[in-house]
MMTF fields as JSON, N, C-alpha, C and O atoms, coordinates in Angstrom:
{
  "mmtfVersion": "1.0.0",
  "mmtfProducer": "UNKNOWN",
  "numBonds": 383,
  "numAtoms": 384,
  "numGroups": 96,
  "numChains": 1,
  "numModels": 1,
  "chainsPerModel": [1],
  "groupsPerChain": [96],
  "chainIdList": ["A"],
  "bondAtomList": [4, 2, 8, 6, 12, 10, 16, 14, 20, 18, 24, 22, 28, 26, 32, 30, 36, 34, 40, 38, 44, 42, 48, 46, 52, 50, 56, 54, 60, 58, 64, 62, 68, 66, 72, 70, 76, 74, 80, 78, 84, 82, 88, 86, 92, 90, 96, 94, 100, 98, 104, 102, 108, 106, 112, 110, 116, 114, 120, 118, 124, 122, 128, 126, 132, 130, 136, 134, 140, 138, 144, 142, 148, 146, 152, 150, 156, 154, 160, 158, 164, 162, 168, 166, 172, 170, 176, 174, 180, 178, 184, 182, 188, 186, 192, 190, 196, 194, 200, 198, 204, 202, 208, 206, 212, 210, 216, 214, 220, 218, 224, 222, 228, 226, 232, 230, 236, 234, 240, 238, 244, 242, 248, 246, 252, 250, 256, 254, 260, 258, 264, 262, 268, 266, 272, 270, 276, 274, 280, 278, 284, 282, 288, 286, 292, 290, 296, 294, 300, 298, 304, 302, 308, 306, 312, 310, 316, 314, 320, 318, 324, 322, 328, 326, 332, 330, 336, 334, 340, 338, 344, 342, 348, 346, 352, 350, 356, 354, 360, 358, 364, 362, 368, 366, 372, 370, 376, 374, 380, 378],
  "bondOrderList": [1, 1, 1, 1, 1, 1, 1, 1, 1, 1, 1, 1, 1, 1, 1, 1, 1, 1, 1, 1, 1, 1, 1, 1, 1, 1, 1, 1, 1, 1, 1, 1, 1, 1, 1, 1, 1, 1, 1, 1, 1, 1, 1, 1, 1, 1, 1, 1, 1, 1, 1, 1, 1, 1, 1, 1, 1, 1, 1, 1, 1, 1, 1, 1, 1, 1, 1, 1, 1, 1, 1, 1, 1, 1, 1, 1, 1, 1, 1, 1, 1, 1, 1, 1, 1, 1, 1, 1, 1, 1, 1, 1, 1, 1, 1],
  "groupList": [{"groupName": "UNK", "atomNameList": ["N", "CA", "C", "O"], "elementList": ["N", "C", "C", "O"], "formalChargeList": [0, 0, 0, 0], "bondAtomList": [1, 0, 2, 1, 3, 2], "bondOrderList": [1, 1, 2], "singleLetterCode": "X", "chemCompType": "L-PEPTIDE LINKING"}],
  "groupTypeList": [0, 0, 0, 0, 0, 0, 0, 0, 0, 0, 0, 0, 0, 0, 0, 0, 0, 0, 0, 0, 0, 0, 0, 0, 0, 0, 0, 0, 0, 0, 0, 0, 0, 0, 0, 0, 0, 0, 0, 0, 0, 0, 0, 0, 0, 0, 0, 0, 0, 0, 0, 0, 0, 0, 0, 0, 0, 0, 0, 0, 0, 0, 0, 0, 0, 0, 0, 0, 0, 0, 0, 0, 0, 0, 0, 0, 0, 0, 0, 0, 0, 0, 0, 0, 0, 0, 0, 0, 0, 0, 0, 0, 0, 0, 0, 0],
  "groupIdList": [1, 2, 3, 4, 5, 6, 7, 8, 9, 10, 11, 12, 13, 14, 15, 16, 17, 18, 19, 20, 21, 22, 23, 24, 25, 26, 27, 28, 29, 30, 31, 32, 33, 34, 35, 36, 37, 38, 39, 40, 41, 42, 43, 44, 45, 46, 47, 48, 49, 50, 51, 52, 53, 54, 55, 56, 57, 58, 59, 60, 61, 62, 63, 64, 65, 66, 67, 68, 69, 70, 71, 72, 73, 74, 75, 76, 77, 78, 79, 80, 81, 82, 83, 84, 85, 86, 87, 88, 89, 90, 91, 92, 93, 94, 95, 96],
  "secStructList": [7, 7, 2, 2, 2, 2, 2, 2, 2, 2, 2, 2, 2, 2, 2, 2, 2, 2, 2, 2, 2, 2, 2, 7, 6, 6, 1, 7, 2, 2, 2, 2, 2, 2, 2, 2, 1, 7, 7, 2, 2, 2, 2, 2, 2, 2, 2, 2, 2, 2, 2, 2, 2, 6, 6, 7, 7, 7, 7, 2, 2, 2, 2, 2, 2, 2, 2, 2, 1, 1, 7, 2, 2, 2, 2, 2, 2, 2, 2, 7, 7, 7, 7, 7, 2, 2, 2, 2, 2, 2, 2, 2, 2, 2, 6, 7],
  "xCoordList": [2.31, 2.911, 2.412, 2.37, 2.043, 1.559, 2.739, 3.866, 2.462, 3.517, 4.259, 5.476, 3.539, 4.186, 5.185, 6.302, 4.795, 5.692, 6.905, 8.031, 6.681, 7.79, 8.772, 9.985, 8.251, 9.105, 9.891, 11.078, 9.248, 9.928, 11.043, 12.124, 10.775, 11.792, 12.959, 14.12, 12.645, 13.705, 14.547, 15.771, 13.907, 14.639, 15.526, 16.66, 15.019, 15.818, 17.03, 18.124, 16.844, 17.956, 18.99, 20.193, 18.523, 19.433, 20.235, 21.45, 19.561, 20.278, 21.319, 22.415, 20.97, 21.937, 23.149, 24.282, 22.922, 24.029, 24.878, 26.104, 24.233, 24.966, 25.81, 26.989, 25.227, 25.953, 27.08, 28.153, 26.843, 27.88, 29.086, 30.234, 28.809, 29.902, 30.6, 31.788, 29.89, 30.548, 31.549, 32.595, 31.23, 32.132, 33.289, 34.388, 33.05, 34.063, 34.871, 34.877, 35.547, 36.356, 37.561, 38.21, 37.866, 38.963, 38.592, 39.472, 37.311, 36.856, 36.875, 36.137, 37.726, 37.883, 36.803, 36.339, 36.417, 35.407, 35.822, 34.987, 37.089, 37.52, 37.341, 37.004, 37.562, 37.338, 35.861, 35.496, 35.012, 33.565, 33.169, 32.391, 33.708, 33.391, 33.877, 33.166, 35.081, 35.643, 34.882, 34.767, 34.374, 33.694, 32.191, 31.607, 31.564, 30.097, 29.523, 28.335, 30.369, 29.875, 29.231, 28.664, 29.31, 28.823, 29.662, 30.345, 29.595, 30.372, 29.575, 28.405, 30.207, 29.543, 29.078, 27.998, 29.898, 29.514, 28.267, 27.409, 28.167, 26.962, 25.747, 24.703, 25.891, 24.78, 24.356, 23.164, 25.333, 24.977, 24.316, 23.429, 24.745, 24.105, 22.666, 21.766, 22.452, 21.096, 20.216, 19.032, 20.795, 20.081, 19.696, 18.572, 20.646, 20.407, 19.307, 18.427, 19.352, 18.322, 16.956, 15.95, 16.901, 15.633, 15.092, 13.889, 15.982, 15.555, 14.967, 13.912, 15.638, 15.142, 13.781, 12.916, 13.59, 12.302, 11.175, 10.0, 11.549, 10.567, 10.556, 9.992, 11.182, 11.166, 12.102, 11.942, 13.071, 14.025, 15.32, 15.928, 15.733, 16.976, 18.146, 18.279, 18.988, 20.135, 21.331, 21.277, 22.4, 23.611, 24.403, 24.14, 25.372, 26.217, 26.958, 26.982, 27.556, 28.316, 27.411, 27.785, 26.225, 25.268, 24.834, 24.726, 24.588, 24.201, 25.341, 25.112, 26.556, 27.707, 27.882, 28.151, 27.733, 27.863, 26.793, 27.06, 25.589, 24.51, 24.886, 24.608, 25.508, 25.855, 27.124, 27.163, 28.163, 29.447, 29.424, 30.226, 28.504, 28.453, 29.417, 29.608, 30.014, 30.96, 31.188, 30.85, 31.754, 32.077, 32.967, 33.866, 32.714, 33.453, 34.95, 35.752, 35.333, 36.762, 37.422, 38.565, 36.704, 37.234, 37.368, 38.384, 36.349, 36.408, 37.588, 38.351, 37.719, 38.793, 40.159, 41.047, 40.324, 41.6, 41.9, 43.046, 40.881, 41.073, 41.228, 42.023, 40.462, 40.325, 40.702, 41.008, 40.688, 40.949, 42.434, 43.252, 42.765, 44.161, 44.317, 43.34, 45.549, 45.83, 45.554, 45.982, 44.842, 44.56, 45.843, 46.652, 46.004, 47.196, 47.048, 45.936, 48.142, 48.041, 47.122, 46.388, 47.158, 46.281, 44.808, 43.963, 44.501, 43.113, 42.639, 41.524, 43.497, 43.138, 42.937, 42.008, 43.792, 43.665, 42.373, 41.682, 42.041, 40.795, 39.601, 38.635, 39.657, 38.578, 38.415, 37.302, 39.526, 39.472, 38.882, 38.07, 39.278, 38.75, 37.251, 36.516, 36.796, 35.393, 34.48, 33.257, 35.06, 34.258, 34.552, 34.569, 34.781, 35.019, 33.754, 33.762],
  "yCoordList": [-26.167, -27.344, -27.453, -26.462, -28.642, -28.818, -28.971, -29.23, -28.807, -28.817, -30.152, -30.176, -31.253, -32.564, -32.74, -33.208, -32.372, -32.484, -31.578, -31.979, -30.359, -29.43, -30.036, -29.991, -30.596, -31.218, -32.387, -32.541, -33.204, -34.34, -33.876, -34.465, -32.821, -32.286, -31.68, -31.883, -30.937, -30.361, -31.457, -31.342, -32.514, -33.631, -34.316, -34.685, -34.487, -35.116, -34.251, -34.774, -32.944, -32.037, -32.081, -32.078, -32.12, -32.204, -33.505, -33.493, -34.626, -35.909, -35.875, -36.417, -35.238, -35.149, -34.307, -34.66, -33.203, -32.399, -33.213, -33.217, -33.908, -34.745, -35.776, -35.943, -36.471, -37.508, -36.918, -37.51, -35.77, -35.085, -34.756, -34.976, -34.229, -33.882, -35.116, -35.057, -36.228, -37.469, -37.915, -38.476, -37.667, -38.033, -37.044, -37.429, -35.793, -34.745, -34.565, -33.492, -35.628, -35.574, -34.656, -34.303, -34.262, -33.322, -31.903, -31.068, -31.631, -30.298, -30.246, -30.968, -29.386, -29.277, -28.37, -27.428, -28.668, -27.863, -26.394, -25.501, -26.146, -24.755, -23.996, -22.812, -24.663, -24.012, -23.713, -22.656, -24.658, -24.417, -23.23, -22.376, -23.178, -22.068, -20.746, -19.742, -20.744, -19.52, -19.027, -17.821, -19.937, -19.552, -19.347, -18.473, -20.152, -20.126, -19.809, -19.512, -19.872, -19.581, -20.767, -20.612, -21.958, -23.172, -24.347, -24.267, -25.449, -26.637, -27.884, -27.799, -29.019, -30.285, -30.297, -30.8, -29.741, -29.716, -28.857, -29.2, -27.756, -26.92, -27.717, -27.707, -28.409, -29.193, -30.284, -30.528, -30.935, -31.98, -31.371, -31.983, -30.168, -29.494, -29.113, -29.263, -28.626, -28.281, -29.534, -29.475, -30.655, -31.936, -32.322, -32.749, -32.162, -32.453, -31.546, -32.007, -30.277, -29.333, -29.686, -29.562, -30.122, -30.541, -31.781, -31.892, -32.705, -33.892, -33.488, -33.988, -32.589, -32.123, -31.46, -31.634, -30.698, -30.033, -31.044, -30.728, -32.255, -33.328, -34.298, -35.389, -33.897, -34.719, -35.91, -36.851, -35.886, -36.984, -36.576, -35.564, -37.372, -37.097, -37.611, -38.815, -36.703, -37.063, -36.253, -35.025, -36.942, -36.263, -35.72, -36.053, -34.882, -34.236, -35.266, -35.154, -36.261, -37.268, -38.134, -38.514, -38.441, -39.223, -38.453, -39.025, -37.164, -36.332, -36.233, -36.288, -36.089, -36.017, -37.325, -37.316, -38.439, -39.734, -39.897, -40.437, -39.432, -39.476, -38.655, -39.067, -37.516, -36.662, -37.115, -37.138, -37.476, -37.865, -39.284, -39.617, -40.117, -41.499, -42.411, -43.567, -41.895, -42.637, -41.792, -40.608, -42.378, -41.549, -40.377, -40.526, -39.224, -38.018, -38.196, -37.74, -38.851, -39.057, -39.855, -39.586, -40.827, -41.621, -40.758, -40.829, -39.944, -39.06, -38.097, -37.892, -37.517, -36.547, -37.204, -36.612, -38.421, -39.126, -39.447, -39.341, -39.837, -40.233, -39.048, -39.103, -37.974, -36.96, -35.533, -34.723, -35.212, -33.822, -33.527, -34.3, -32.387, -31.95, -30.775, -30.149, -30.501, -29.355, -28.074, -27.924, -27.165, -25.878, -25.069, -25.021, -24.44, -23.613, -22.293, -21.919, -21.594, -20.268, -19.33, -18.541, -19.411, -18.56, -18.913, -18.023, -20.201, -20.624, -20.139, -19.637, -20.296, -19.86, -18.356, -17.879, -17.609, -16.147, -15.726, -14.826, -16.372, -16.059, -16.373, -15.609, -17.498, -17.879, -16.811, -16.377, -16.405, -15.379, -14.083, -13.459, -13.669, -12.422, -12.532, -11.566, -13.677, -13.807, -14.095, -14.083, -14.352, -14.701, -13.781, -14.22, -12.525, -11.551, -11.303, -10.516],
  "zCoordList": [41.219, 41.815, 43.254, 43.983, 43.648, 45.026, 45.979, 45.556, 47.274, 48.299, 48.368, 48.552, 48.222, 48.307, 47.164, 47.384, 45.964, 44.816, 44.998, 44.702, 45.483, 45.725, 46.733, 46.527, 47.807, 48.824, 48.237, 48.528, 47.422, 46.803, 45.863, 45.834, 45.101, 44.193, 44.974, 44.62, 46.034, 46.865, 47.503, 47.56, 47.98, 48.588, 47.555, 47.859, 46.343, 45.289, 44.942, 44.732, 44.883, 44.592, 45.718, 45.458, 46.959, 48.097, 48.039, 48.241, 47.763, 47.683, 46.567, 46.714, 45.456, 44.356, 44.763, 44.435, 45.471, 45.979, 46.933, 46.827, 47.87, 48.828, 48.102, 48.417, 47.134, 46.408, 45.575, 45.467, 44.995, 44.21, 45.104, 44.717, 46.294, 47.201, 47.757, 48.077, 47.878, 48.284, 47.232, 47.561, 45.961, 44.878, 44.735, 44.335, 45.054, 44.878, 46.161, 46.764, 46.561, 47.778, 47.617, 48.601, 46.366, 46.132, 46.555, 46.763, 46.681, 47.093, 48.619, 49.289, 49.146, 50.591, 51.191, 50.548, 52.421, 53.106, 53.221, 53.076, 53.477, 53.625, 52.314, 52.328, 51.184, 49.895, 49.686, 49.172, 50.091, 49.999, 50.869, 50.445, 52.088, 52.985, 52.402, 52.454, 51.851, 51.309, 50.079, 49.862, 49.291, 48.059, 48.225, 47.584, 49.087, 49.149, 50.522, 50.652, 51.547, 52.887, 53.587, 54.669, 52.983, 53.643, 53.16, 52.139, 53.922, 53.56, 53.922, 54.297, 53.807, 54.136, 55.594, 55.903, 56.484, 57.901, 58.114, 58.926, 57.396, 57.483, 57.024, 57.677, 55.895, 55.365, 56.351, 56.538, 56.976, 57.948, 59.184, 59.78, 59.569, 60.71, 60.364, 61.191, 59.158, 58.731, 58.697, 59.027, 58.302, 58.294, 59.729, 59.992, 60.641, 62.055, 62.602, 63.329, 62.261, 62.721, 62.153, 62.851, 60.904, 60.301, 61.018, 61.253, 61.362, 62.106, 63.447, 63.839, 64.153, 65.456, 65.324, 66.182, 64.25, 64.023, 63.808, 63.99, 63.421, 63.244, 64.423, 64.331, 65.532, 66.739, 66.69, 67.466, 65.797, 65.669, 66.354, 66.006, 67.33, 68.06, 67.237, 67.019, 66.784, 65.959, 66.426, 66.486, 66.752, 67.18, 66.006, 64.851, 66.321, 65.31, 64.459, 63.233, 65.097, 64.358, 63.489, 62.38, 63.994, 63.206, 61.959, 60.874, 62.12, 60.979, 59.98, 58.772, 60.467, 59.554, 58.801, 57.6, 59.485, 58.813, 57.741, 56.668, 58.029, 57.043, 55.809, 54.683, 56.013, 54.892, 54.178, 52.948, 54.933, 54.333, 53.758, 52.887, 54.248, 53.792, 54.532, 54.151, 55.576, 56.42, 57.67, 57.682, 58.712, 59.877, 59.474, 58.647, 60.057, 59.699, 59.918, 59.104, 61.003, 61.278, 60.152, 59.783, 59.615, 58.505, 57.247, 56.556, 56.945, 55.778, 55.912, 54.968, 57.093, 57.335, 57.125, 56.513, 57.631, 57.486, 56.022, 55.584, 55.273, 53.887, 52.93, 51.991, 53.175, 52.138, 52.526, 51.65, 53.798, 54.185, 54.16, 54.661, 53.564, 53.538, 54.501, 54.913, 54.842, 55.722, 54.942, 53.797, 55.571, 54.93, 54.824, 55.751, 53.679, 53.458, 54.213, 54.587, 54.438, 55.063, 54.269, 54.863, 52.946, 52.118, 52.327, 52.425, 52.395, 52.638, 54.006, 54.147, 55.005, 56.36, 56.416, 57.067, 55.744, 55.731, 55.043, 55.519, 53.925, 53.225, 54.1, 54.135, 54.813, 55.726, 56.821, 57.119, 57.404, 58.467, 57.954, 58.637, 56.76, 56.181, 55.912, 56.12, 55.461, 55.09, 56.277, 56.135, 57.439, 58.624, 59.804, 60.954, 59.516, 60.598, 61.387, 62.334]
}
């Protein structure tokens, strides 16, 4: 497989992951962090870092909006729930 095709396939897989997570608003970021060690915010930060590596100036909120499909504050208001004490404790244990 040539590099261009590999990049196109990786980009398509990333877009599918992004779109899947946009649909799965029931999945909270803290649960993603507790189970996998990354969340939507991590993905948007990695997107921002990739943009910077290509000389594109992109702020944190702009990158989050690109990933969430809406301003982060709006997503948080619509879909984010308060983390339970158990979720917070698991997060603390996994991020020592």
